[in-house]
N, C-alpha and C positions, 0 to 999 in steps of 0.2 A: 640906649634902649628905645628912645623916641624914633630914631631913624630906622631901627629894626621893625617897629610897629608900622611905620609908613610903608616900608618895603613889603611887608606882609600883606598890607591892604592892597597895594598896587598889584601884587602877584595874584591875589584873590580876584580882583576886578578883571585882570587880564584873562584869567582862566574862565571866569563867568562869561566874559564877552566871547571868548573863543568857543566855549561850549554852546553858547547861544547861536553863533554863526553856523557852527557845524550842524546843530539841530535843524536850523532853517534849511540848510543845504540838503540835509538828508530828506526832509519833507519834500523839497522840490524834486529830489531825485526819484522819490516814490511816485510823484505826480507825472514826471517825465516817463518813467517806466510804464505806468498805466497808459499814457498816451501812445507809447510805442506799441503796446499790445493792441490798442484800439485801431491803430493804423493797419496792423497786419490783418485784423478782422475785416475792416472796411475794404481793404485791397482785394479780398476774396471776390467780392461782388464786382468790383471794377474789372478784374481780370476775366471773370466769366462773361461780363458784358462785352469786353473787348473782343473775345473770341466770337461771340454771337454776331457782333457788328460786322466783323470781317467776312464771316460766312454769308450773312445776309447780303452784303455788298457784292461778293463774288457771284452769288447765285443770280442777283439782279443783272450783273454784267453779262453772264452767260446767256440769260434769257434774251437780252437785247441783241447780242451777237447772233443768236439762233434766228431771231425774227428778221434781222437784216440779211442773213445769209439764206433764208428760206429753208433752213434745215439745221439739225444739230450734229455736232462732231463729238462722238463719245471720247475721243482722245483728249479733247480740250478739257472735258469734265475730269477725266482721270488725272491729267497733269495738274490741274488746279487743286484737285483733292489732295495730291501728295504735298503740294506747297502749303495748303492749309493745315495738314496734319503736322508738318514741321513747325508752323507758326503756333499752333495750339500746344504742342509739346514744349516749346520755348516759354509760352505763357505759364504753363504749369510749373516749370522749373523756377520761374521768378516768384510765383505764388508760394511754392514750398520754401524758398529762401526767405521770404517775408515771414512765413509762419515760424521758422526757426528763430528769427530775430524776435518775434513776439513772445515766443516761449522763453527765450533768454532774458528778455526784459522782465517777464513775470518772475523768473527765478532769482534774479539779482535784487528785485525789490524786497524779497524775503530776507536779504542779508543786511538790510539797513539798521535793524534794531540790535544787532550784535548778539542775539540769542539763537541764531539759526543753528540747526544741527549740522554736523559735518557732511551728512548725505545731501543737504541742500546745496552746499558749495560744490560737492562732487557732481551733482546734477547740472549745475550751471556750467561747470568746466566741460562736461560731456557735450552740452549744447554748443559751447564755444568751439570745441574741436570739430563738430559737425559743420558749423558755419565756416570755419577756416578751410575745411575740405571742399565746401560747396562754392566758395568765392571764385576759384578759377573756372568752374563750369559756367558761372554767370558771365564772367568776362568774355567767354568765347561765343556767347549767343549773338546771332546776327539778325538785324532787322533792316530791310531795304539795302542789303549789301554792306552794312557797317556793323562792326562788333560793338558790343555794349561798352567795352573798355575805351572805345573812341569817344564816347559821350561823357566819360568820367571827368569831372572838373578837378583841377589840381588842388591839393591840400598840403598842409604842413603837418609834421610829426606832432602828435599830441603830447603834452607834458602834464601828467596827472599829479595834481597837488594832493597832499595827504588828507585822507579821510580818517576821522577818529575811530571809526569802526574797523577794526583790524581785518576781519574776514572780507569785508567789502573792499577795503583798500588793496588788499593782495589780489583780489579777483580783477579789479579794474586796471591795475598796473599791468596785469597779464593780458587782459582782454582788449584794451584800448585800440591797438593798431588793427586788430581783426574786425572789431565792431565798426570802427570808423570806415574801414574799407567796404564792409558789407553795406553800410548806410550809403556810401558813395555809389556803390553798384546799384542799389535800389533806386537812387535818384537818377542815375544814368539810364537804367532800364525803363523807368516810367517816362523819362524824356524821349527815349527812342520809340517807345510804343506810341506816345502822343504824336510825334513827328510823322511816323509811318501812317498812322490812322488819318491824320489831317491831310497828308499828301494823297492817300489812296481814296479817301471818302469825301473830303471836303468839297472837291470840285463837282462831285456827282450828287450831293445832297439836294441842291436846288432843283436839278432836273428830276430826281427821283420823287420829290414832293409833288411836282407838277404832274408827272406821268403816272405815278403809282397811287397818289392820294387825291389831289384836287380835281384833275380832269375826270377820272372815273366817278368821283362823287357827283360832279355836276351832270355827267351823262347818264347817271343811273348806276349806283354802286353794284359791282359784280359780287359774286358769292365770297371771293377771297379778299374783299376790300379791307375788312377788319385786320386780317393778318398782314396785308401789305402796309397798312398804316402803322401797325405795331412795329413792324420791321424797320420802317423809316425812323420812328421815334426812338427806338433802341440805339440806332446808330448815332443819332444826334445827341442823345443824352449821354452816351458813353464818352464822346469827345469832351463834354463838359466835366464829367467825373474824373477823367484822366488828367485834365488840367488841375483839378483840385488835389488829386493824388500827388502830382508833381510839386505843388506848393507845400503840401503837408510833409513829404519826405525831406524836402530842403530845410524846413524849419526844424524837423526832428534831428537831423544831422547837426545843425548849428547849436541846438540846445544841448546835445551830448557833449560837444566841444566846450561850450561855456561852463557846464557843470563840472567837467573834469579839470579844467584849467584854472578856474577862478573860484576860490572858496567863498568869496563874498558876493558872487554873482546873484542877480535876481532876474531869473528868466521869465519871460512873458509867454505862457502857454496858450493864451486866448486865441491867437491867430492859428496856431497849430491845431487846437481842438476844433476851431471853427471850420478849418479846411477838411478835417477828418469827418466832421458832422455833415458837411456838404457832399463828401464822397458817398456816404451812406444815404444821405437825404435824397439825392437824385435817383438812386436806385429804388428807394421806397416810394417816391412820387410816381415813378414809372410803373412800378408794380401795381400801385393803387389805381392807375388809369386803365389797366387791362381788365376787361369785364370778367367777372367770375363765371365759372361754368355752372349751368343749372344743376341742381341736385337731382340725383337719379331716383 
């Protein structure tokens, strides 16, 4: 009888420890899912600014060429417009892909308490199917002559350890490969955007600041000086925000892997949330620097 009592106590302690670990893991998963949704929201502005930066840089380049040639070539404008339209379309696809991921993370965070209705799991599965269908499109997107899949860092197959919440466990066992691939593609896409922007814009930023901002200011600011300065600042700030987006998505993918594979993991979301905050913070700082229009 004594040994039975000891065995019962040990089993009870083990169950208590197990439930405590799983409860902490589920809390971390909710925090992770919230961070994933915040990443998608912050990326909207980064993507919009990336498009604006490339347009501004291309326009400045065309004006320099026109000045050097002593006249404008309409064919050059048309050709560059087509290239920019493709670039903007690719950015939109990446943004839509991130939005699907954000919606999926919101959906699965509702599965952690075990009381979710069946339609919640059905909604999550529908989003998962959309992401799975979208992943191949993202792979084929090209920046500077390289497909996004060329930027994907190799990974290993995820092994999902058991979650006590059955509905969440079933969803993650099904979703893990697709979501990991989607996160890898987001990481590769942001890396590709950053590399192209730095190659296309970095060399010209110093020249543009001198020719478009500093020299005109010293000589007597022309009527378009404010807009030229804003254009320059948007390009510079966008490069910074893309760098933070790259760090954020890298940490997001790592956290997903850790949460799925290790039931006793303790992930540090502070760096991830910090980078997401900087993604949004740069955009907010830039917007606040633009003079408001006078009321009519």
